[in-house]
Backbone as ProteinMPNN parsed JSONL, in Angstrom:
{"seq_chain_A": "MVEYILTVLVAFVIIYALLKGCNININISVKQEFSLEDRQLLEDLYNEKGDMKDREMDMLETLDGAIREINNIMTGTEEESDG", "coords_chain_A": {"N_chain_A": [[-46.624, -30.615, -11.006], [-46.541, -29.067, -8.687], [-45.199, -30.832, -7.076], [-42.671, -30.79, -8.25], [-41.81, -28.134, -7.767], [-41.766, -28.211, -4.97], [-39.772, -30.147, -4.597], [-37.512, -28.904, -5.716], [-37.365, -26.706, -3.982], [-36.883, -27.995, -1.517], [-34.408, -29.122, -2.149], [-32.847, -26.791, -2.455], [-32.984, -25.811, 0.168], [-31.652, -27.834, 1.556], [-29.102, -27.695, 0.362], [-28.438, -25.079, 1.091], [-28.366, -25.343, 3.903], [-26.227, -27.141, 4.154], [-24.095, -25.641, 3.099], [-24.122, -23.461, 4.825], [-23.431, -24.637, 7.219], [-20.829, -25.382, 6.798], [-17.421, -24.504, 7.207], [-15.793, -22.473, 5.273], [-12.78, -21.624, 3.934], [-10.974, -19.618, 1.825], [-7.926, -19.256, 0.467], [-5.778, -17.246, -1.298], [-2.745, -17.114, -2.764], [-0.286, -15.177, -4.212], [2.572, -15.284, -6.049], [4.926, -13.176, -7.079], [7.143, -12.935, -9.632], [10.059, -11.513, -10.942], [11.386, -10.78, -14.132], [14.72, -11.181, -15.483], [15.466, -8.83, -16.789], [13.671, -6.975, -15.702], [14.438, -7.093, -13.02], [17.046, -6.114, -13.196], [16.515, -3.51, -14.082], [15.148, -2.49, -11.828], [17.221, -2.618, -9.928], [19.007, -0.815, -11.095], [17.53, 1.568, -10.956], [17.317, 1.808, -8.179], [20.027, 2.037, -7.437], [20.654, 4.368, -8.755], [19.238, 6.417, -7.487], [19.931, 6.118, -4.86], [20.006, 5.179, -1.343], [16.885, 4.864, 0.261], [16.446, 5.677, 2.912], [18.515, 7.493, 3.391], [17.822, 9.476, 1.574], [15.387, 10.213, 2.668], [16.198, 11.296, 5.133], [17.671, 13.505, 4.221], [15.593, 14.956, 3.053], [14.011, 15.497, 5.318], [15.799, 17.084, 6.809], [16.021, 19.289, 5.107], [13.356, 20.183, 5.118], [13.135, 20.813, 7.835], [14.969, 22.928, 8.012], [13.685, 24.785, 6.339], [11.353, 25.26, 7.785], [12.445, 26.434, 10.073], [13.464, 28.801, 8.946], [11.09, 30.016, 8.036], [9.843, 30.37, 10.495], [11.652, 32.15, 11.687], [11.294, 34.389, 10.015], [8.587, 34.955, 10.49], [8.611, 35.59, 13.235], [10.265, 37.734, 13.305], [12.962, 37.59, 13.805], [14.891, 37.525, 11.956], [18.094, 37.215, 10.593], [20.257, 39.78, 9.53], [21.627, 40.028, 6.319], [24.434, 40.427, 4.105], [23.986, 40.092, 1.471]], "CA_chain_A": [[-45.967, -29.323, -11.02], [-46.321, -28.678, -7.303], [-44.162, -31.712, -6.563], [-41.402, -30.309, -8.807], [-41.463, -26.917, -7.027], [-41.392, -28.621, -3.612], [-38.5, -30.866, -4.681], [-36.488, -27.887, -5.922], [-37.292, -25.934, -2.746], [-36.213, -28.839, -0.528], [-33.015, -29.234, -2.562], [-32.201, -25.529, -2.11], [-32.875, -25.736, 1.626], [-30.597, -28.767, 1.96], [-27.823, -27.126, -0.087], [-28.187, -23.912, 1.935], [-27.983, -25.824, 5.233], [-24.898, -27.716, 4.053], [-23.129, -24.566, 2.914], [-24.113, -22.63, 6.025], [-22.758, -25.384, 8.271], [-19.417, -25.585, 6.475], [-16.511, -23.387, 7.38], [-15.038, -22.447, 4.029], [-11.727, -20.61, 3.858], [-10.315, -19.599, 0.529], [-6.688, -18.487, 0.514], [-5.149, -17.07, -2.602], [-1.413, -16.536, -2.639], [0.29, -14.835, -5.501], [4.014, -15.092, -5.985], [5.299, -12.384, -8.238], [8.547, -13.085, -9.958], [10.52, -10.549, -11.928], [12.327, -11.288, -15.12], [16.07, -10.64, -15.272], [15.49, -7.443, -17.26], [12.971, -6.162, -14.709], [15.271, -7.044, -11.821], [18.167, -5.206, -13.478], [15.964, -2.163, -14.113], [14.902, -2.086, -10.45], [18.516, -2.376, -9.294], [19.552, 0.424, -11.649], [16.78, 2.686, -10.371], [17.691, 1.911, -6.767], [21.392, 2.533, -7.338], [20.713, 5.728, -9.282], [18.691, 7.375, -6.541], [20.524, 5.912, -3.545], [19.223, 4.55, -0.29], [15.692, 5.643, 0.576], [16.568, 6.284, 4.242], [19.36, 8.672, 3.248], [17.017, 10.495, 0.89], [14.377, 10.685, 3.617], [16.878, 12.162, 6.097], [17.957, 14.768, 3.533], [14.337, 15.668, 2.891], [13.603, 15.994, 6.63], [16.684, 18.189, 7.158], [15.626, 20.429, 4.279], [12.079, 20.657, 5.644], [13.4, 21.421, 9.13], [15.581, 24.218, 7.745], [12.663, 25.679, 5.788], [10.454, 25.644, 8.884], [13.184, 27.385, 10.9], [13.511, 30.083, 8.24], [9.743, 30.615, 8.078], [9.633, 30.794, 11.877], [12.447, 33.363, 11.889], [10.647, 35.49, 9.295], [7.325, 35.282, 11.159], [8.861, 36.19, 14.553], [11.055, 38.933, 13.115], [14.325, 37.396, 14.274], [15.684, 37.218, 10.762], [19.411, 37.819, 10.622], [20.54, 40.619, 8.368], [22.707, 39.495, 5.496], [25.039, 41.428, 3.229], [23.733, 39.748, 0.106]], "C_chain_A": [[-45.622, -28.876, -9.605], [-45.212, -29.536, -6.7], [-42.778, -31.254, -7.026], [-40.915, -29.081, -8.028], [-41.03, -27.277, -5.61], [-40.042, -29.34, -3.599], [-37.347, -29.878, -4.844], [-36.298, -27.072, -4.652], [-36.565, -26.718, -1.662], [-34.737, -28.982, -0.866], [-32.255, -27.958, -2.216], [-32.005, -25.388, -0.608], [-31.749, -26.645, 2.111], [-29.221, -28.218, 1.574], [-27.457, -25.923, 0.774], [-27.708, -24.348, 3.324], [-26.578, -26.417, 5.211], [-23.826, -26.627, 3.93], [-23.022, -23.683, 4.152], [-23.354, -23.329, 7.151], [-21.285, -25.589, 8.017], [-18.627, -24.312, 6.752], [-15.563, -23.397, 6.182], [-14.043, -21.297, 4.077], [-11.046, -20.737, 2.506], [-9.099, -18.692, 0.652], [-6.082, -18.449, -0.876], [-3.794, -16.438, -2.362], [-0.833, -16.351, -4.028], [1.777, -14.607, -5.296], [4.419, -14.384, -7.266], [6.799, -12.534, -8.467], [8.899, -12.117, -11.079], [11.45, -11.238, -12.917], [13.697, -10.657, -14.846], [16.166, -9.183, -15.707], [14.81, -6.521, -16.251], [13.805, -6.007, -13.445], [16.448, -6.076, -12.017], [17.691, -3.762, -13.509], [15.72, -1.648, -12.7], [16.204, -1.792, -9.718], [19.141, -1.084, -9.796], [18.84, 1.638, -11.073], [17.168, 2.897, -8.92], [19.087, 2.512, -6.626], [21.523, 3.971, -7.817], [20.276, 6.741, -8.222], [19.231, 7.189, -5.131], [19.542, 5.291, -2.563], [18.057, 5.453, 0.087], [15.798, 6.314, 1.95], [17.437, 7.528, 4.191], [18.592, 9.809, 2.585], [15.977, 11.072, 1.837], [15.006, 11.623, 4.647], [17.213, 13.509, 5.468], [16.695, 15.609, 3.388], [13.886, 16.265, 4.226], [14.488, 17.152, 7.087], [16.329, 19.447, 6.378], [14.326, 21.034, 4.786], [12.277, 21.365, 6.977], [14.026, 22.798, 8.953], [14.571, 25.225, 7.215], [11.718, 26.154, 6.888], [11.143, 26.643, 9.806], [13.212, 28.761, 10.249], [12.154, 30.779, 8.266], [9.448, 31.128, 9.471], [10.406, 32.071, 12.165], [11.805, 34.568, 11.212], [9.384, 35.923, 10.02], [7.557, 35.978, 12.507], [9.726, 37.437, 14.458], [12.474, 38.8, 13.619], [15.245, 37.043, 13.122], [17.015, 37.941, 10.856], [19.62, 38.642, 9.366], [21.718, 40.024, 7.606], [23.225, 40.601, 4.577], [24.669, 41.22, 1.772], [22.53, 40.383, -0.403]], "O_chain_A": [[-44.53, -28.364, -9.36], [-44.392, -29.052, -5.92], [-41.817, -31.327, -6.261], [-39.74, -28.999, -7.67], [-40.054, -26.73, -5.096], [-39.254, -29.151, -2.673], [-36.319, -30.008, -4.178], [-35.161, -26.776, -4.283], [-35.718, -26.164, -0.961], [-33.895, -28.966, 0.032], [-31.126, -28.033, -1.73], [-30.969, -24.896, -0.161], [-30.976, -26.258, 2.987], [-28.284, -28.271, 2.371], [-26.296, -25.76, 1.147], [-26.753, -23.784, 3.857], [-25.812, -26.217, 6.154], [-22.783, -26.693, 4.58], [-21.935, -23.21, 4.483], [-22.699, -22.665, 7.954], [-20.55, -25.94, 8.94], [-19.113, -23.199, 6.554], [-14.654, -24.223, 6.096], [-14.424, -20.138, 4.242], [-10.605, -21.814, 2.105], [-9.234, -17.497, 0.912], [-5.901, -19.475, -1.531], [-3.708, -15.34, -1.813], [-0.883, -17.235, -4.882], [2.177, -13.81, -4.447], [4.279, -14.909, -8.37], [7.606, -12.28, -7.573], [8.138, -11.93, -12.029], [12.195, -12.154, -12.569], [13.807, -9.71, -14.067], [16.862, -8.389, -15.075], [15.298, -5.426, -15.971], [13.873, -4.922, -12.867], [16.797, -5.317, -11.112], [18.386, -2.875, -13.015], [16.044, -0.5, -12.396], [16.286, -0.82, -8.966], [19.738, -0.337, -9.019], [19.483, 2.632, -10.737], [17.332, 4.034, -8.477], [19.306, 3.392, -5.795], [22.39, 4.71, -7.351], [20.885, 7.802, -8.085], [18.998, 8.045, -4.278], [18.416, 4.933, -2.908], [18.221, 6.665, 0.219], [15.283, 7.417, 2.13], [17.144, 8.516, 4.865], [18.702, 10.965, 2.993], [15.71, 12.273, 1.818], [14.408, 12.64, 4.998], [17.056, 14.547, 6.111], [16.724, 16.825, 3.578], [13.429, 17.408, 4.27], [13.991, 18.105, 7.688], [16.337, 20.547, 6.93], [14.201, 22.256, 4.876], [11.66, 22.4, 7.229], [13.661, 23.738, 9.66], [14.599, 26.393, 7.601], [11.328, 27.321, 6.913], [10.514, 27.592, 10.274], [13.007, 29.773, 10.92], [12.074, 31.986, 8.491], [8.867, 32.202, 9.626], [9.885, 32.979, 12.813], [11.779, 35.657, 11.785], [9.127, 37.119, 10.157], [6.785, 36.861, 12.883], [9.899, 38.133, 15.458], [13.136, 39.813, 13.844], [16.248, 36.351, 13.295], [17.065, 39.133, 11.16], [19.209, 38.248, 8.275], [22.69, 39.57, 8.208], [22.531, 41.583, 4.314], [24.987, 42.052, 0.923], [22.173, 40.187, -1.565]]}, "name": "protein", "num_of_chains": 1, "seq": "MVEYILTVLVAFVIIYALLKGCNININISVKQEFSLEDRQLLEDLYNEKGDMKDREMDMLETLDGAIREINNIMTGTEEESDG"}
């Protein structure tokens, strides 16, 4: 019984030493491919909403205008309007 335990222990030590001494690199690469229907859906969504950079510029201009208006209201330099 003692011999069995020692044999198993020695086997584990040898396996541990072998694994510790090895440089193991595992690389997993996934290539995602779209079906024709998915590709068409993505193109339709992209064409419907336009270029993302143009949308981002519009959003930044709107935000800049809102900040200017808030700044004008806070500083009291709001222009009087007839409306």
